[in-house]
NUDO-313364 format. One record per atom (N, C-alpha, C, O): x, y, z; residue in one letter. Coordinates in pm, whole numbers, padded with zeros to 5 digits, always signed. Layout:
N
XYZA
...
//
This chain:
303
+13640+11799+12505E
+13706+11808+12375E
+13664+11689+12289E
+13690+11574+12325E
+13599+11718+12176F
+13545+11611+12093F
+13633+11580+11972F
+13599+11494+11891F
+13745+11651+11960G
+13831+11633+11844G
+13873+11489+11819G
+13853+11439+11708G
+13929+11419+11918P
+13972+11280+11897P
+13857+11188+11857P
+13873+11102+11770P
+13740+11206+11921L
+13624+11123+11887L
+13579+11148+11745L
+13550+11054+11671L
+13573+11276+11705V
+13532+11310+11569V
+13629+11250+11468V
+13586+11197+11366V
+13758+11258+11496S
+13858+11202+11403S
+13840+11052+11384S
+13852+11001+11272S
+13812+10983+11493I
+13791+10837+11485I
+13668+10807+11400I
+13672+10719+11314I
+13559+10878+11424L
+13436+10854+11350L
+13451+10887+11202L
+13401+10815+11116L
+13520+10997+11173V
+13542+11035+11033V
+13623+10928+10961V
+13590+10891+10848V
+13726+10878+11025N
+13808+10772+10963N
+13726+10646+10941N
+13741+10580+10838N
+13641+10611+11034Q
+13560+10490+11021Q
+13451+10505+10916Q
+13405+10405+10859Q
+13409+10627+10889C
+13311+10649+10782C
+13369+10611+10646C
+13295+10583+10552C
+13501+10609+10636M
+13567+10576+10511M
+13626+10435+10513M
+13707+10398+10428M
+13582+10357+10611S
+13629+10219+10622S
+13574+10133+10509S
+13468+10163+10453S
+13645+10027+10475K
+13597+09933+10374K
+13489+09841+10429K
+13416+09777+10353K
+13480+09836+10560D
+13381+09749+10624D
+13247+09821+10635D
+13240+09931+10689D
+13142+09758+10584R
+13008+09818+10582R
+12960+09853+10722R
+12907+09962+10743R
+12975+09761+10817L
+12926+09782+10952L
+12998+09899+11019L
+12936+09978+11092L
+13127+09911+10995N
+13203+10024+11052N
+13150+10157+11000N
+13133+10253+11076N
+13124+10163+10868R
+13073+10287+10809R
+12936+10323+10866R
+12910+10438+10902R
+12848+10222+10873L
+12712+10247+10922L
+12715+10290+11068L
+12644+10383+11107L
+12796+10225+11149T
+12806+10260+11291T
+12860+10402+11308T
+12809+10479+11390T
+12962+10436+11231A
+13026+10567+11244A
+12931+10680+11204A
+12921+10781+11273A
+12862+10663+11091I
+12773+10770+11045I
+12652+10782+11139I
+12597+10891+11155I
+12611+10671+11200T
+12502+10676+11298T
+12546+10749+11424T
+12469+10826+11482T
+12670+10727+11466W
+12725+10798+11582W
+12730+10948+11554W
+12697+11029+11640W
+12772+10984+11434I
+12781+11127+11398I
+12642+11191+11403I
+12627+11303+11450I
+12542+11118+11355E
+12406+11170+11361E
+12364+11197+11505E
+12302+11299+11534E
+12399+11106+11593E
+12362+11121+11734E
+12441+11236+11798E
+12387+11309+11882E
+12567+11252+11759L
+12648+11360+11815L
+12589+11498+11786L
+12595+11588+11870L
+12533+11513+11666I
+12477+11642+11627I
+12364+11684+11720I
+12347+11803+11748I
+12287+11587+11770H
+12173+11617+11856H
+12206+11609+12005H
+12125+11648+12089H
+12324+11559+12037H
+12358+11537+12179H
+12364+11671+12253H
+12417+11768+12200H
+12310+11677+12375P
+12306+11804+12449P
+12443+11862+12481P
+12455+11982+12504P
+12548+11777+12483Y
+12681+11826+12516Y
+12772+11836+12393Y
+12853+11928+12383Y
+12757+11742+12301S
+12847+11741+12185S
+12785+11808+12063S
+12855+11844+11969S
+12652+11825+12065G
+12585+11881+11949G
+12583+12033+11951G
+12649+12097+12032G
+12505+12089+11858G
+12493+12235+11850G
+12626+12303+11822G
+12707+12254+11743G
+12646+12417+11888D
+12767+12496+11862D
+12894+12425+11906D
+13003+12460+11859D
+12884+12328+11995A
+13002+12255+12039A
+13069+12179+11924A
+13188+12149+11929A
+12990+12149+11821L
+13042+12072+11708L
+13097+12163+11597L
+13162+12114+11504L
+13072+12294+11605L
+13112+12386+11498L
+13262+12381+11464L
+13296+12388+11346L
+13353+12369+11562P
+13495+12363+11525P
+13532+12242+11439P
+13638+12240+11376P
+13445+12143+11436H
+13475+12019+11363H
+13382+11999+11244H
+13379+11891+11185H
+13305+12103+11207H
+13200+12082+11107H
+13256+12045+10969H
+13190+11970+10896H
+13373+12093+10932S
+13426+12057+10800S
+13468+11911+10793S
+13448+11844+10691S
+13525+11860+10903E
+13562+11717+10909E
+13437+11630+10903E
+13432+11530+10830E
+13337+11669+10981V
+13213+11592+10985V
+13144+11595+10848V
+13094+11493+10801V
+13143+11712+10785L
+13081+11725+10654L
+13151+11638+10551L
+13086+11576+10466L
+13283+11632+10558D
+13360+11549+10465D
+13318+11403+10476D
+13301+11334+10375D
+13301+11356+10599A
+13259+11217+10621A
+13117+11193+10571A
+13089+11090+10510A
+13029+11288+10596I
+12890+11274+10553I
+12881+11267+10400I
+12812+11182+10345I
+12952+11357+10333L
+12948+11359+10187L
+13012+11234+10127L
+12976+11192+10017L
+13106+11176+10199Y
+13166+11051+10153Y
+13062+10938+10157Y
+13058+10853+10068Y
+12979+10938+10261C
+12882+10829+10280C
+12752+10849+10202C
+12675+10755+10184C
+12729+10972+10157I
+12598+11002+10099I
+12574+10930+09966I
+12461+10917+09921I
+12682+10883+09905S
+12669+10806+09780S
+12718+10663+09799S
+12760+10598+09703S
+12712+10615+09921D
+12758+10479+09953D
+12680+10375+09873D
+12564+10396+09836D
+12744+10263+09847S
+12679+10155+09773S
+12570+10087+09856S
+12483+10020+09801S
+12576+10105+09988E
+12475+10048+10077E
+12363+10150+10101E
+12388+10259+10150E
+12242+10113+10066E
+12130+10205+10076E
+12109+10256+10218E
+12079+10374+10237E
+12123+10169+10317Q
+12099+10210+10454Q
+12196+10319+10498Q
+12158+10411+10570Q
+12321+10308+10455I
+12421+10410+10489I
+12386+10542+10421I
+12400+10649+10482I
+12341+10536+10296C
+12300+10657+10224C
+12187+10729+10297C
+12188+10851+10309C
+12090+10652+10344I
+11973+10710+10412I
+12016+10783+10538I
+11974+10896+10564I
+12102+10717+10619V
+12149+10779+10742V
+12234+10903+10711V
+12224+11004+10780V
+12317+10894+10606A
+12403+11006+10569A
+12321+11126+10523A
+12351+11240+10558A
+12216+11101+10445E
+12130+11211+10398E
+12059+11277+10516E
+12045+11400+10521E
+12014+11197+10610R
+11947+11251+10728R
+12045+11331+10814R
+12012+11437+10867R
+12166+11279+10827T
+12269+11347+10906T
+12310+11478+10840T
+12334+11579+10907T
+12319+11476+10706N
+12354+11598+10633N
+12247+11706+10654N
+12280+11823+10674N
+12120+11667+10648A
+12011+11762+10670A
+12018+11822+10811A
+11993+11941+10829A
+12053+11739+10909N
+12064+11787+11047N
+12181+11885+11063N
+12168+11987+11132N
+12294+11854+10999L
+12412+11940+11011L
+12391+12073+10940L
+12430+12177+10991L
+12330+12069+10823I
+12307+12193+10749I
+12208+12283+10826I
+12220+12405+10823I
+12112+12222+10893S
+12019+12299+10975S
+12091+12361+11095S
+12065+12475+11133S
+12182+12284+11155L
+12259+12334+11268L
+12340+12457+11229L
+12338+12558+11300L
+12410+12448+11116V
+12495+12559+11072V
+12410+12678+11027V
+12444+12793+11055V
+12300+12650+10959R
+12213+12758+10912R
+12153+12837+11027R
+12140+12959+11019R
+12116+12768+11134D
+12045+12833+11244D
+12135+12885+11355D
+12089+12960+11442D
+12261+12847+11354T
+12349+12889+11463T
+12375+13039+11462T
+12381+13103+11357T
+12390+13094+11581K
+12434+13233+11595K
+12582+13237+11630K
+12640+13345+11646K
+12642+13120+11643G
+12784+13112+11673G
+12870+13139+11550G
+12822+13131+11436G
+12995+13171+11573D
+13088+13200+11464D
+13151+13070+11415D
+13180+12981+11495D
+13172+13061+11286F
+13240+12944+11231F
+13317+12987+11106F
+13282+13086+11041F
+13421+12911+11074Q
+13508+12944+10961Q
+13446+12891+10831Q
+13401+12777+10822Q
+13445+12978+10731L
+13392+12939+10601L
+13494+12861+10518L
+13457+12769+10445L
+13621+12898+10528A
+13723+12841+10439A
+13729+12688+10444A
+13729+12626+10338A
+13734+12625+10562P
+13740+12478+10564P
+13616+12413+10503P
+13625+12312+10434P
+13500+12472+10530L
+13377+12419+10471L
+13380+12426+10320L
+13349+12328+10251L
+13417+12541+10267L
+13418+12561+10122L
+13525+12476+10054L
+13506+12431+09941L
+13635+12454+10122E
+13739+12366+10066E
+13686+12224+10050E
+13710+12159+09948E
+13613+12177+10151T
+13552+12044+10143T
+13449+12037+10033T
+13446+11940+09956T
+13364+12139+10023L
+13253+12138+09927L
+13304+12147+09783L
+13256+12074+09697L
+13399+12236+09756T
+13450+12249+09620T
+13529+12125+09578T
+13527+12085+09462T
+13598+12064+09675D
+13671+11941+09644D
+13574+11830+09601D
+13602+11757+09506D
+13462+11818+09671K
+13364+11715+09634K
+13303+11742+09497K
+13281+11650+09418K
+13277+11870+09468L
+13220+11905+09337L
+13315+11871+09224L
+13272+11834+09115L
+13445+11883+09249M
+13545+11861+09144M
+13585+11714+09131M
+13625+11671+09023M
+13575+11639+09239T
+13630+11503+09237T
+13525+11391+09236T
+13556+11279+09198T
+13403+11421+09277K
+13299+11318+09281K
+13212+11326+09156K
+13184+11435+09107K
+13170+11211+09106D
+13090+11207+08984D
+12941+11184+09010D
+12859+11202+08919D
+12906+11143+09131D
+12766+11107+09156D
+12681+11230+09185D
+12728+11329+09241D
+12555+11222+09146V
+12461+11333+09162V
+12430+11365+09309V
+12430+11482+09345V
+12406+11265+09397P
+12373+11299+09537P
+12480+11384+09606P
+12447+11478+09678P
+12608+11352+09584T
+12715+11429+09648T
+12720+11571+09594T
+12736+11667+09670T
+12706+11585+09464K
+12710+11718+09403K
+12591+11802+09448K
+12606+11921+09477K
+12473+11743+09452M
+12354+11817+09495M
+12367+11860+09641M
+12332+11973+09677M
+12418+11770+09726A
+12437+11805+09867A
+12537+11918+09882A
+12517+12009+09963A
+12645+11914+09805S
+12748+12019+09811S
+12692+12152+09766S
+12719+12255+09827S
+12613+12151+09659L
+12553+12275+09608L
+12452+12332+09708L
+12442+12454+09722L
+12378+12246+09776R
+12283+12295+09877R
+12357+12365+09991R
+12309+12466+10044R
+12472+12312+10027W
+12552+12375+10132W
+12600+12513+10087W
+12588+12610+10161W
+12655+12521+09968I
+12705+12649+09917I
+12591+12749+09906I
+12607+12866+09941I
+12478+12703+09859N
+12359+12788+09848N
+12318+12844+09984N
+12288+12962+09996N
+12318+12759+10086M
+12282+12801+10221M
+12383+12902+10276M
+12344+13000+10339M
+12512+12878+10252L
+12614+12969+10303L
+12604+13107+10237L
+12627+13209+10302L
+12571+13109+10110L
+12552+13237+10040L
+12431+13312+10096L
+12432+13435+10106L
+12329+13237+10130E
+12208+13299+10186E
+12234+13351+10327E
+12185+13458+10364E
+12311+13277+10404K
+12335+13311+10545K
+12443+13418+10562K
+12429+13510+10642K
+12553+13404+10485R
+12668+13495+10506R
+12723+13545+10374R
+12841+13527+10344R
+12637+13610+10295R
+12677+13656+10161R
+12798+13748+10166R
+12889+13734+10085R
+12800+13843+10262G
+12912+13936+10269G
+13044+13867+10295G
+13145+13899+10232G
+13045+13772+10387D
+13168+13699+10419D
+13211+13605+10307D
+13327+13567+10299D
+13116+13568+10220M
+13147+13476+10110M
+13216+13546+09993M
+13269+13480+09904M
+13216+13680+09994T
+13267+13755+09879T
+13410+13717+09845T
+13443+13703+09727T
+13496+13702+09944E
+13636+13672+09917E
+13655+13535+09851E
+13759+13510+09789E
+13557+13448+09864F
+13569+13314+09807F
+13504+13302+09669F
+13514+13198+09604F
+13437+13409+09624V
+13361+13404+09500V
+13447+13369+09378V
+13407+13283+09300V
+13565+13431+09358P
+13643+13399+09237P
+13676+13250+09224P
+13659+13192+09117P
+13723+13189+09332K
+13755+13046+09328K
+13630+12962+09312K
+13628+12863+09239K
+13525+13003+09381L
+13399+12930+09374L
+13342+12934+09233L
+13286+12836+09185L
+13356+13048+09168L
+13302+13065+09033L
+13367+12969+08935L
+13300+12916+08846L
+13497+12946+08949K
+13566+12853+08860K
+13506+12712+08870K
+13485+12645+08769K
+13478+12670+08993V
+13422+12536+09015V
+13280+12528+08959V
+13244+12429+08896V
+13201+12631+08983L
+13062+12630+08938L
+13052+12630+08786L
+12962+12568+08730L
+13143+12700+08718L
+13142+12700+08571L
+13166+12560+08517L
+13104+12520+08418L
+13255+12486+08581K
+13279+12348+08537K
+13157+12260+08563K
+13127+12169+08486K
+13086+12290+08673T
+12969+12211+08708T
+12855+12231+08609T
+12767+12145+08598T
+12855+12343+08537L
+12751+12367+08437L
+12756+12264+08324L
+12659+12248+08250L
+12868+12195+08310S
+12881+12093+08205S
+12842+11955+08255S
+12859+11857+08182S
+12790+11945+08377D
+12751+11816+08432D
+12640+11754+08348D
+12558+11825+08289D
+12637+11622+08343T
+12537+11552+08262T
+12398+11555+08326T
+12299+11528+08258T
+12391+11586+08456S
+12262+11589+08526S
+12198+11727+08517S
+12260+11827+08554S
+12074+11733+08468D
+12001+11859+08464D
+11978+11914+08605D
+11979+12036+08625D
+11956+11828+08701S
+11933+11872+08840S
+12055+11946+08894S
+12042+12049+08959S
+12173+11892+08866V
+12297+11956+08911V
+12314+12091+08843V
+12351+12189+08908V
+12288+12098+08714V
+12302+12223+08639V
+12204+12328+08691V
+12242+12443+08711V
+12079+12289+08714L
+11979+12384+08763L
+12015+12439+08900L
+11997+12558+08927L
+12066+12352+08986F
+12102+12400+09119F
+12228+12487+09114F
+12242+12582+09191F
+12318+12455+09022T
+12436+12539+09002T
+12395+12680+08960T
+12454+12778+09004T
+12294+12689+08875L
+12245+12820+08830L
+12182+12898+08945L
+12191+13020+08950L
+12118+12828+09037Q
+12063+12896+09154Q
+12176+12954+09239Q
+12166+13065+09290Q
+12283+12877+09255V
+12398+12925+09332V
+12462+13045+09264V
+12496+13144+09329V
+12480+13038+09132L
+12535+13150+09057L
+12446+13274+09070L
+12495+13387+09078L
+12316+13253+09074S
+12223+13364+09090S
+12239+13428+09227S
+12231+13550+09240S
+12260+13348+09329R
+12281+13404+09463R
+12409+13486+09469R
+12415+13587+09539R
+12511+13443+09397I
+12635+13521+09392I
+12608+13659+09334I
+12674+13756+09372I
+12512+13668+09243S
+12480+13794+09176S
+12404+13891+09265S
+12389+14008+09231S
+12356+13844+09380L
+12278+13928+09471L
+12365+13973+09588L
+12435+13891+09649L
+12361+14100+09620G
+12444+14152+09727G
+12411+14096+09864G
+12498+14086+09950G
+12283+14058+09885D
+12244+14002+10013D
+12221+13851+10007D
+12172+13791+10103D
+12256+13790+09894G
+12240+13646+09879G
+12100+13602+09845G
+12078+13485+09813G
+12003+13693+09852G
+11865+13658+09821G
+11798+13585+09937G
+11864+13535+10027G
+11667+13582+09932G
+11592+13513+10036G
+11583+13364+10007G
+11634+13318+09905G
+11520+13289+10095P
+11506+13144+10075P
+11419+13113+09954P
+11321+13181+09927P
+11458+13009+09883L
+11380+12962+09767L
+11344+12818+09791L
+11430+12738+09829L
+11217+12783+09771D
+11173+12645+09794D
+11253+12548+09709D
+11278+12572+09591D
+11294+12438+09773D
+11365+12331+09705D
+11262+12233+09648D
+11190+12170+09725D
+11254+12218+09514P
+11154+12128+09455P
+11161+11986+09509P
+11061+11915+09510P
+11281+11942+09553D
+11294+11806+09604D
+11215+11786+09733D
+11184+11673+09770D
+11183+11897+09801N
+11112+11885+09928N
+10964+11923+09916N
+10895+11939+10017N
+10915+11937+09791L
+10777+11978+09770L
+10697+11869+09701L
+10753+11782+09634L
+10566+11875+09717D
+10482+11782+09644D
+10464+11833+09501D
+10501+11947+09470D
+10407+11749+09415D
+10396+11782+09273D
+10317+11911+09249D
+10345+11983+09153D
+10219+11940+09334A
+10135+12056+09313A
+10211+12187+09328A
+10168+12290+09275A
+10326+12184+09401H
+10399+12308+09426H
+10534+12313+09356H
+10604+12414+09366H
+10573+12207+09284K
+10705+12205+09222K
+10721+12310+09114K
+10825+12375+09105K
+10619+12327+09031A
+10631+12422+08921A
+10652+12563+08974A
+10733+12639+08920A
+10579+12598+09080E
+10592+12732+09138E
+10732+12753+09194E
+10790+12860+09177E
+10786+12651+09262A
+10919+12663+09320A
+11025+12672+09212A
+11120+12750+09225A
+11010+12594+09107H
+11109+12591+08999H
+11123+12726+08931H
+11232+12764+08888H
+11013+12798+08921Y
+11017+12926+08851Y
+11009+13044+08947Y
+10968+13154+08908Y
+11050+13023+09075G
+11046+13130+09173G
+11157+13231+09151G
+11270+13195+09117G
+11124+13358+09171L
+11221+13466+09156L
+11294+13486+09288L
+11231+13498+09392L
+11427+13488+09283L
+11504+13517+09402L
+11486+13663+09439L
+11506+13752+09357L
+11447+13687+09563R
+11426+13824+09608R
+11555+13878+09668R
+11614+13815+09756R
+11598+13991+09621G
+11720+14050+09675G
+11769+14162+09585G
+11722+14179+09473G
+11865+14237+09636T
+11923+14348+09561T
+12047+14299+09486T
+12137+14240+09546T
+12051+14324+09358K
+12165+14277+09278K
+12292+14351+09316K
+12292+14473+09336K
+12399+14277+09324D
+12533+14333+09336D
+12584+14345+09193D
+12624+14246+09133D
+12583+14466+09138E
+12611+14485+08996E
+12747+14430+08955E
+12762+14376+08845E
+12847+14443+09042K
+12980+14393+09008K
+12978+14242+08992K
+13032+14188+08894K
+12917+14172+09088H
+12917+14026+09082H
+12816+13973+08980H
+12836+13867+08922H
+12708+14047+08959F
+12612+14011+08855F
+12683+14011+08719F
+12669+13917+08640F
+12759+14117+08693K
+12832+14126+08566K
+12942+14021+08560K
+12970+13966+08453K
+13006+13994+08673L
+13111+13892+08677L
+13056+13756+08636L
+13118+13684+08558L
+12938+13722+08689V
+12876+13593+08658V
+12836+13586+08510V
+12865+13487+08443V
+12770+13690+08461I
+12725+13690+08321I
+12844+13685+08226I
+12841+13611+08128I
+12949+13762+08255N
+13070+13758+08173N
+13130+13618+08170N
+13171+13568+08065N
+13135+13555+08288A
+13194+13422+08298A
+13115+13319+08219A
+13173+13234+08151A
+12982+13327+08227V
+12896+13232+08156V
+12908+13252+08005V
+12917+13155+07929V
+12907+13378+07960L
+12924+13404+07817L
+13061+13359+07768L
+13074+13305+07658L
+13162+13380+07850G
+13296+13332+07814G
+13300+13181+07800G
+13367+13127+07712G
+13230+13112+07889L
+13222+12966+07882L
+13152+12922+07755L
+13197+12830+07687L
+13040+12987+07723F
+12967+12955+07600F
+13053+12977+07476F
+13047+12899+07381F
+13133+13082+07477S
+13214+13113+07358S
+13319+13007+07331S
+13360+12987+07217S
+13363+12938+07438K
+13465+12834+07422K
+13406+12695+07409K
+13468+12606+07350K
+13289+12675+07464D
+13225+12543+07462D
+13093+12555+07386D
+12987+12571+07445D
+13102+12548+07254R
+12981+12565+07173R
+12883+12451+07191R
+12762+12469+07175R
+12934+12332+07225A
+12844+12220+07251A
+12757+12249+07373A
+12638+12216+07375A
+12817+12312+07474L
+12741+12350+07592L
+12637+12455+07557L
+12523+12448+07604L
+12674+12552+07474L
+12578+12655+07430L
+12462+12591+07355L
+12347+12628+07377L
+12491+12497+07268E
+12387+12432+07189E
+12296+12346+07274E
+12174+12346+07256E
+12356+12271+07369N
+12278+12174+07445N
+12213+12231+07571N
+12106+12188+07612N
+12280+12331+07631R
+12232+12381+07758R
+12211+12533+07760R
+12165+12588+07859R
+12244+12600+07650G
+12236+12745+07647G
+12098+12798+07682G
+12085+12890+07763G
+11995+12740+07622S
+11858+12783+07648S
+11820+12761+07794S
+11759+12848+07856S
+11856+12646+07848L
+11826+12615+07988L
+11893+12715+08081L
+11830+12765+08175L
+12019+12745+08055V
+12095+12837+08141V
+12033+12977+08139V
+12009+13035+08245V
+12007+13029+08021V
+11953+13165+08008V
+11814+13173+08071V
+11784+13267+08144V
+11729+13075+08042R
+11593+13077+08096R
+11593+13071+08248R
+11515+13140+08314R
+11680+12988+08305K
+11685+12977+08452K
+11735+13106+08514K
+11681+13150+08616K
+11836+13169+08454F
+11880+13298+08504F
+11766+13400+08500F
+11748+13479+08593F
+11690+13396+08391C
+11582+13493+08374C
+11474+13479+08482C
+11422+13578+08532C
+11441+13355+08516V
+11335+13337+08615V
+11384+13359+08757V
+11304+13388+08846V
+11514+13346+08780L
+11569+13367+08914L
+11608+13512+08939L
+11596+13561+09051L
+11655+13580+08835L
+11711+13714+08852L
+11633+13824+08781L
+11672+13941+08788L
+11525+13790+08714D
+11445+13886+08638D
+11495+13892+08494D
+11609+13929+08468D
+11406+13855+08401A
+11443+13840+08260A
+11497+13970+08201A
+11595+13969+08126A
+11434+14082+08235E
+11476+14209+08174E
+11620+14243+08211E
+11698+14283+08124E
+11656+14228+08338S
+11791+14264+08381S
+11895+14170+08319S
+12005+14213+08284S
+11861+14041+08306V
+11954+13946+08245V
+11976+13979+08098V
+12090+13982+08051V
+11868+14003+08026Y
+11880+14036+07883Y
+11954+14168+07862Y
+12036+14179+07771Y
+11924+14267+07945M
+11990+14397+07931M
+12140+14385+07953M
+12219+14444+07879M
+12181+14308+08054L
+12324+14295+08083L
+12394+14214+07975L
+12504+14249+07933L
+12331+14104+07929M
+12392+14027+07822M
+12406+14111+07695M
+12509+14105+07628M
+12304+14189+07663A
+12310+14277+07546A
+12422+14379+07561A
+12493+14409+07466A
+12437+14433+07682E
+12541+14532+07709E
+12680+14470+07690E
+12767+14531+07627E
+12700+14350+07743V
+12830+14284+07733V
+12863+14249+07588V
+12974+14273+07542V
+12765+14194+07517L
+12788+14156+07377L
+12808+14279+07290L
+12893+14278+07201L
+12730+14383+07314S
+12744+14506+07237S
+12879+14571+07260S
+12944+14617+07166S
+12921+14576+07387A
+13051+14636+07419A
+13164+14558+07354A
+13263+14616+07310A
+13148+14424+07348S
+13251+14341+07287S
+13270+14374+07140S
+13383+14373+07090S
+13161+14405+07072C
+13169+14437+06929C
+13244+14568+06904C
+13296+14590+06795C
+13250+14653+07006Q
+13315+14783+06989Q
+13459+14782+07036Q
+13529+14883+07027Q
+13504+14667+07086L
+13640+14658+07138L
+13731+14584+07041L
+13686+14498+06965L
+13857+14619+07044T
+13956+14550+06961T
+14079+14525+07045T
+14107+14601+07138T
+14156+14418+07014P
+14278+14391+07089P
+14378+14506+07081P
+14458+14525+07172P
+14372+14584+06970E
+14467+14694+06954E
+14450+14800+07062E
+14542+14877+07090E
+14328+14805+07124K
+14304+14904+07229K
+14356+14858+07365K
+14337+14924+07466K
+14421+14743+07364G
+14482+14695+07487G
+14390+14616+07576G
+14423+14590+07691G
+14274+14577+07524L
+14180+14502+07604L
+14200+14353+07582L
+14249+14308+07478L
+14159+14278+07682R
+14188+14135+07682R
+14104+14059+07578R
+13984+14082+07565R
+14169+13970+07507V
+14100+13882+07413V
+14084+13747+07480V
+14176+13699+07546V
+13966+13685+07464E
+13943+13556+07527E
+14043+13454+07475E
+14075+13451+07356E
+14091+13370+07566T
+14186+13265+07532T
+14136+13134+07590T
+14038+13131+07664T
+14204+13027+07555E
+14166+12897+07608E
+14178+12896+07760E
+14101+12828+07828E
+14277+12973+07815D
+14298+12972+07958D
+14186+13042+08034D
+14167+13016+08153D
+14111+13131+07968D
+14005+13202+08036D
+13900+13107+08090D
+13857+13119+08205D
+13858+13012+08007T
+13758+12915+08050T
+13815+12820+08153T
+13746+12780+08246T
+13941+12783+08136E
+14004+12687+08227E
+14029+12747+08364E
+14006+12683+08466E
+14078+12872+08364N
+14119+12934+08489N
+14010+13016+08556N
+14018+13043+08676N
+13908+13056+08479G
+13801+13135+08537G
+13842+13278+08559G
+13948+13320+08511G
+13759+13354+08631P
+13785+13494+08653P
+13908+13516+08740P
+13958+13425+08805P
+13954+13639+08739S
+14069+13676+08820S
+14041+13649+08967S
+13929+13668+09013S
+14144+13606+09040T
+14128+13582+09183T
+14146+13709+09264T
+14138+13706+09387T
+14169+13820+09196D
+14176+13949+09265D
+14035+13996+09293D
+13967+14049+09205D
+13990+13976+09418E
+13848+14000+09450E
+13806+14143+09426E
+13692+14169+09389E
+13897+14237+09447G
+13859+14375+09434G
+13855+14424+09292G
+13816+14539+09268G
+13893+14343+09198K
+13903+14387+09059K
+13787+14336+08977K
+13752+14219+08985K
+13728+14425+08899V
+13624+14383+08805V
+13693+14344+08676V
+13782+14416+08629V
+13655+14234+08619E
+13720+14182+08499E
+13716+14282+08383E
+13616+14350+08362E
+13827+14290+08309D
+13826+14366+08186D
+13730+14300+08088D
+13712+14179+08093D
+13669+14378+07999P
+13578+14319+07901P
+13649+14216+07814P
+13766+14232+07781P
+13578+14111+07778I
+13632+14010+07688I
+13590+14044+07546I
+13475+14081+07522I
+13683+14033+07453V
+13650+14057+07312V
+13602+13926+07251V
+13682+13837+07222V
+13471+13914+07232F
+13415+13796+07170F
+13424+13810+07018F
+13424+13921+06965F
+13431+13698+06950S
+13430+13702+06805S
+13292+13745+06755S
+13192+13721+06822S
+13288+13808+06638L
+13160+13851+06582L
+13070+13732+06555L
+12948+13740+06567L
+13131+13621+06518E
+13053+13499+06490E
+12984+13452+06617E
+12867+13412+06612E
+13055+13455+06732F
+12993+13414+06858F
+12882+13511+06898F
+12775+13469+06941F
+12909+13641+06886V
+12808+13741+06921V
+12681+13720+06840V
+12570+13727+06894V
+12697+13693+06710S
+12582+13669+06623S
+12504+13546+06668S
+12381+13547+06674S
+12577+13439+06700T
+12514+13315+06746T
+12440+13338+06877T
+12329+13287+06896T
+12501+13414+06966M
+12440+13439+07097M
+12315+13524+07082M
+12215+13499+07150M
+12318+13623+06996V
+12200+13708+06973V
+12085+13625+06917V
+11971+13642+06958V
+12116+13535+06822Q
+12012+13449+06767Q
+11953+13359+06876Q
+11832+13336+06880Q
+12039+13308+06963T
+11994+13222+07072T
+11902+13298+07166T
+11797+13248+07206T
+11941+13420+07202L
+11860+13502+07292L
+11725+13538+07229L
+11622+13538+07297L
+11726+13568+07101N
+11600+13600+07031N
+11506+13480+07030N
+11387+13494+07054N
+11562+13363+07002L
+11480+13241+06998L
+11420+13212+07135L
+11303+13175+07145L
+11500+13228+07240I
+11449+13205+07376I
+11337+13303+07407I
+11234+13264+07464I
+11356+13427+07372L
+11256+13530+07400L
+11124+13501+07331L
+11017+13532+07383L
+11132+13441+07212L
+11011+13412+07135L
+10940+13284+07180L
+10819+13272+07165L
+11017+13190+07234T
+10961+13056+07259T
+10947+13017+07405T
+10871+12926+07437T
+11018+13084+07496A
+11015+13043+07638A
+10890+13097+07706A
+10879+13217+07730A
+10796+13010+07736S
+10667+13053+07793S
+10683+13118+07928S
+10606+13207+07963S
+10784+13075+08007E
+10798+13130+08141E
+10843+13277+08140E
+10836+13344+08243E
+10890+13326+08025L
+10931+13466+08017L
+10815+13558+07979L
+10833+13680+07970L
+10698+13501+07958H
+10583+13581+07917H
+10470+13573+08018H
+10354+13597+07985H
+10507+13538+08144G
+10404+13525+08247G
+10359+13661+08301G
+10273+13667+08388G
//
């Protein structure tokens, strides 16, 4: 039983003493590879271990960061490759908490890589967590780091695919000669039309409430969706949503976007597809102009 040992190491990873943190995270790295404590034997404790790793990954001491990054890579490989059963809820609770409470880029990128891997590995089991996850990811789109925003869009794209899509090269792990190809790689997979529409509706709803985000990041968001999910399908769905909005009125009993929509995100009723949002004509016009400009100027859409 490794529970008591794991608890001690996790607590020491959060110690104020540098040596305690370094020793603890080094022990955790060794535990992952140990013939008795590593592998599937560690799965019952993976959320606790992950919490400690993500805490150390942005440590002020460079040596601790290096060990934490290496340990995180080992743990994510263990979980990705295991054939054993493990609970998603504790992992996702840890990951979403870090995305919401931590401000540093390394922690957010590590958390997004985990969510991306889980969607790729167990897309069907992740469905029940999508509504809550979507709320967190929408907030992450406003991050000041372009790297965080781009990876968030990859995660949102995986949500749109029924099988989570195949593996996509991570530019951080490639040399310069292959980065451009990886950045513009198309996710291979069959779209889940319900979740594809859920994601697009959510993003358009966010843009309608946060015009600064639309102005500063709108082009980046749309272009990245296009290269990951196929430009034609993205444009067709956005056109469908915007066109349908123009034909709807509150008098018909359909939902009008409110301030709470952006704050609260989509309905947590997993089995329900969101009612159409009635966008203002001014927003629809602005969005159409934005889409036209992207179509005319984005070189990656004309490959």
